[in-house]
C-alpha positions in Angstrom: 150.4 58.4 226.5 148.5 62.0 226.3 145.0 62.2 227.4 142.1 62.4 225.2 139.1 64.9 225.1 136.2 65.5 223.2 136.5 68.0 220.5 134.8 70.9 220.7 132.7 72.7 217.8 135.0 75.4 217.3 138.2 73.5 216.8 136.2 71.4 214.3 135.0 74.6 212.3 138.5 75.1 212.2 139.2 72.2 210.1 136.3 72.7 208.1 137.6 76.1 207.5 141.0 74.5 206.4 139.3 72.0 204.5 137.7 75.0 202.3 134.1 73.8 203.5 132.0 76.4 203.7 128.2 77.2 205.3 128.7 74.6 208.1 128.2 76.4 211.1 125.2 75.7 212.0 125.3 72.0 212.0 125.3 70.0 214.3 128.1 68.4 215.7 127.5 64.9 214.8 126.6 66.1 211.1 129.9 68.4 211.3 131.9 65.6 212.1 130.4 63.7 209.3 130.9 66.4 206.3 134.4 66.3 207.5 134.8 62.9 207.2 133.6 62.4 203.8 135.1 66.0 202.7 138.3 64.0 204.1 137.5 60.8 201.4 136.6 58.7 204.9 133.1 57.2 205.4 130.6 59.1 208.1 131.0 56.5 210.3 131.1 58.6 214.0 128.3 57.2 216.2 127.5 54.2 213.4 130.0 51.7 214.1 130.2 49.8 217.6 133.8 48.3 218.2 135.3 50.0 215.7 138.8 49.2 215.4 140.4 52.2 212.7 143.2 53.9 214.2 144.1 56.7 213.9 140.9 58.5 214.3 140.9 61.9 215.1 137.1 61.3 216.7 138.2 57.8 218.4 138.1 58.7 221.9 134.1 60.4 221.7 132.8 57.5 219.3 133.5 54.6 221.1 133.0 56.1 224.4 
């Protein structure tokens, strides 16, 4: 099992770029994650659901702390 760690804003911006998202550089981290989730067709649920059971999720480690 690999140790999980917080996702950096740089990594999020790279992911957003890979998804073709524009104009997201100035978003706060939580808003950037929500924008990525929406672009991927998911609910923008980061830090919104306690005891979330969705796996796998790239943001789970940071979200369900």
